N, C-alpha and C positions, 0 to 999 in steps of 0.2 A: 479156127472155128466159124463155122457156117452157121446163120441163122434161116430160118424159114421167114422173117423179118415182117409178120406183122401178129397180132392176135388173132388166134383164131377159136370161134364160138363155137361148142358143141351143146348149147342148151335145147337144142330142138332134138336131141339125138337122146334115144332108151339110155338109161343109165350103164347098162349092161354096153352100148355101144360107146360111150364116153368111155369106160373102163379099158377097153380094146385101146380104144384113142390112144388115153395115157400109156400103155403099155409100148405102141408103135410109136409113141412119140422118146420113152423111153430107149429103144432099141436104136431108133435114131440118134439120142446122145449117145450113145458108145460109140456112134460110129463118127460123133466132130459135127453133129447137127444141132441146134438150139432149136426149143420149142416154147412159143409163148401160148396157154390152152387159156380160156375161159369158158366158167361153168358155173351154175348156182346150187348143182349138186354136191352138198358138203361130204356125203359118201366118196364120190368123184376126188374131190380133193384132199382129205382123208387117205384115201387108198395110195393115192402117186407118194406121199413121201417115204412110206417105207420100202416100196418094190423101187422104185429109185435109189435108194439106198442098197438094197443088194445086188443092183447093177452095175456099183459106181460110182452112179451119175448124180450131179447136184439135182437138188430140188426146194423152189421155193415156193411157200403159198401164200397170196398176200390178198386176204378179204378186204372187199370193199366196207366202206366205214358202216353200212348198216348190216354188214356181217351178211349177206344174201348171196352176193356173186362173188365169187373166187379167182383171182389171175394165180394159173400154175407154170411156172416158168421151170423148165428143162433143161439142164446142158451139159456139156461132156465135161468132166471135172480136168482140171488143168493141170 
């Protein structure tokens, strides 16, 4: 399994672009590449879970202690 090796902060992008970025990360996970995405948009974090499931990849959303920033880990299914 490959990993992009770093957290990718997408906070500065509009929400539609963030959703597209998550979709691309899900597609990469189907090809064996993991991604770790940082966002403060709750809708993007919520969107990622069912869409990853539909494509058969693993997705874990981890909020920070305040619940204002989310780490979205998208990984291939082993």
